[in-house]
C-alpha positions, 0 to 999 in steps of 0.5 A: 147443534148437529152437524151436516152428516148426522142423521134425522135423530140428531136434528130433531134432539140438538137442532131446530127440527124438533121444537119446530114438530112440536109447535106443529102437531100444538097447533094442529091439534088446535086446528084440527080439533076446533075445524071438526067442531065448526057446523056443530058449534054454530048450529048450538051457539047461533041459530039465527045465522041462516044458509045465507049467513054462513055462505057469506062467511065461507066467502069472507073466510075465503077472501081471507084466507087468498089474501093471507097467503097470497099477499101478507105473508111474503111481506111478513117474511121478508121484513120480519123472518119465518120465526117472528112471523110464525110467532104473530101467526100463533098469537093469531090462533091464540086470540081466534079461540079466546074469540069463539069461546066467548061469541055470542052472536054471529057478529063476532064471527066476522070480527073473528076473521082479523086473528084468523088473517094472521093465524091462516099463514101458520101451516105454510112457514111452518112447512118452510121452517121445517124443511129449512131446518136440516140439511137438504139430504134430510128434507125428505125425512123431516117433512115425513116427520111433519106428516106423521105428527099432522096425521097424528094430530087429526085422528087425536084431535077431533074426538078430543074436542068433540068429547070436550064440546058434548060434556060441557054442553050438557051443564045448564050454565054452559049452554049460551058458551058452549066453548070449552074446547076453543078454550082448550085450544087456546090453551094448545096455541099458548103452549106453542107460543112459549115453545115458540119464543125459547126457541127464539130467544134461546137460540137466536136464528143462524145461518149455514151449517147445514139447515138454515133455519135456527 
């Protein structure tokens, strides 16, 4: 583990920061890509979900977000710790993608709010873990690296997922389930879960020494 006087690069390569940035990249690739296709996917797969249906779904999603971050997140972090809570959140992301990949009616959009409840915690947890993984003097640079990762995924992911969606939708057998982008998204999340799990097993959480989350 790097010492407090070393630069940010040492913390990326030798500390937990590199793993957290990689997890952030993978999860934001999934989030940015699938969110960019939300309306197109709903129009293609759920033509019966009209404006009223979408309005109800938006209100339900907003309520889920509020309950997730304001109520459940502080309790889970306090009881389980940041890394296990992030692990739970990533599992929620994985289930969210798989359900969308095979959903065949608007009913499943509401069912999917259950894993979405946990998935919505991920961004807040990762930001906290990134800032806590380096000494106080490097927090600004660590957050700059995190923002750079998010910007990269926001630029690269939507075109990739749009291409996958449109290419897969041309296959006749897939027209009722054009869910390939969500399967790819679940693969990104699975890689993030594996990476975080390895980090949790190989480098148990420690305190002291500069960074606060290990």
